[in-house]
N, C-alpha and C positions, 0 to 999 in steps of 0.2 A: 428459533429466536435469532435476532440480529446481534452481531458482535462488531465492535469498532476495533480495527487493527491500526494502531498509531505507531508509526515508525519514524525514527530520527536518524538522519544521515551522518556519516563520518564527514570530516572536513574535506572539501574539494572532491566531492563524490561524482561530479558530472561525468568524467570519463568512464567511471565504473558503471554509472547508470546507463550511459549510451550503449555500452557493450551488452548489458543484460536486458535492456528494455524490450526487445522483441519477445523473449521468453516470458518476461514479467506480464506483458500485455496479453499474451496468449492465454495465460491462466485466468486473467480477469475476464476475457471474452467467454471462457467456459462458464464462469459464474453468471455472467450476463445472459447467455443462451439458456441457462437453466432457470432463469428468473429469480436468482438469489442475490444479485448485486443491487444494492440501494444507491451507492455512490462510491467513486474512487478517484483519486487524483493526488498530485504532489503539492507540496508547500513551496512556492517560489522563495528564493533567498532574498529577493528585493520586492518592493511593492509594485509589481506588474505581472500580468499573466504570462508574459514571455520574457523571462529573466536573462536569456542569452547565457553568456559565460559565467554569470553569477551563480547559475544552477539552482539547486533546490536544497532544502534543509530537512526534508522528510516527506512522508506520504500518509494518506488516510484512506482506508478501505472500510466500508460498512457493508456487510454481507450477512446472509442467513446461513447458519450452520446448525447441525443437530445438537451441538453441545459446545461448551467452552473448550474442552479438550480437542474437539474436531477443528474449531477455529484456530487454536494454537498450533495444531499440527499443520494446518494449511499455511499459516503464517511462517512457520519454521522452514517450510519447503519452498519459500519464495526465491526465485533466482537472484533477487537483489541481496538476500541473506548470503547465499553461496558466493556472490561476487564481491562481498565485503562493502556494499553500499550502506547498509544499516549498522549503526552502533548500538541501537536499542529498539526493541519491538515490544509494545504493550498491547495485550488483547483484553478487552473488557466487554461485558454484556452491554447492549444498547437497546433502548426502548424508543422507537420513533413515536413522536407525539404530533408534530406539525410538519408539513401542511396536511 
């Protein structure tokens, strides 16, 4: 089943994100290689795909896991969590309907 991992950043998270980004992306690449990643990306803090110094306010990952517990464990082990980027992470079941 798919699960949505919805994360909210702490204020001024950009320096923390930049430091942990390679390890964060490496984990996402593993999901992609396994065919389990539906979509992943950050939420820009301003209305542009390249927010520059404004940074980001959070992230969304939708990926396939065996269970809610497995998705939560994966989310808890995110390098952004360890680096203090996220102030809140919510994991919910997700049902793709379209396209």
